[in-house]
C-alpha positions as CSV (number, residue, x, y, z in Angstrom):
1,X,101.9,100.1,40.9
2,X,103.2,96.5,41.3
3,X,100.9,95.4,38.5
4,X,102.0,97.9,35.9
5,X,105.1,97.8,33.5
6,X,107.6,99.8,35.2
7,X,109.3,100.4,31.9
8,X,106.2,102.4,30.7
9,X,104.8,103.7,34.2
10,X,106.5,105.9,36.8
11,X,105.2,106.9,40.3
12,X,106.1,110.6,40.6
13,X,104.1,111.3,43.7
14,X,102.1,109.1,46.2
15,X,98.8,110.0,44.4
16,X,99.9,109.8,40.8
17,X,101.3,107.2,38.4
18,X,102.2,108.4,34.9
19,X,102.4,106.8,31.6
20,X,105.7,107.6,29.8
21,X,104.0,107.7,26.5
22,X,102.1,110.8,27.6
23,X,104.7,113.0,29.2
24,X,105.3,116.0,27.3
25,X,107.9,117.7,29.5
26,X,109.9,116.8,32.7
27,X,111.8,119.0,35.1
28,X,113.5,118.1,38.3
29,X,110.3,119.3,40.1
30,X,107.5,118.2,37.8
31,X,106.1,116.3,35.1
32,X,103.8,117.8,32.4
33,X,101.4,115.6,30.6
34,X,100.2,115.9,27.0
35,X,97.0,117.4,28.2
36,X,98.9,120.1,30.1
37,X,98.3,118.4,33.6
38,X,101.1,119.3,35.8
39,X,102.1,116.7,38.5
40,X,104.7,117.7,41.0
41,X,107.3,115.3,41.9
42,X,107.6,114.6,45.6
43,X,111.0,115.0,47.4
44,X,111.2,111.4,48.3
45,X,110.5,110.3,44.7
46,X,112.7,112.8,42.7
47,X,115.7,110.4,42.6
48,X,113.8,107.5,41.3
49,X,111.9,109.5,38.8
50,X,115.0,111.0,37.3
51,X,116.6,107.5,36.9
52,X,113.4,106.3,35.4
53,X,113.3,109.2,33.0
54,X,116.9,108.5,32.0
55,X,116.2,104.8,31.3
56,X,112.8,105.7,29.7
57,X,114.4,108.1,27.2
58,X,117.4,105.8,26.4
59,X,115.0,102.7,25.4
């Protein structure tokens, strides 16, 4: 994760890093990708993902 641009990529779970360009839907519990893959956001990452989404959408 340290080598990726944090303006474009977000880690929503220990096992997943997502590219903001491919997110089709976001809820407080999950991220849905353009190919309909659903990624559950871990409890420990929810606050960070929410802030990242707010920053990403506002850019």
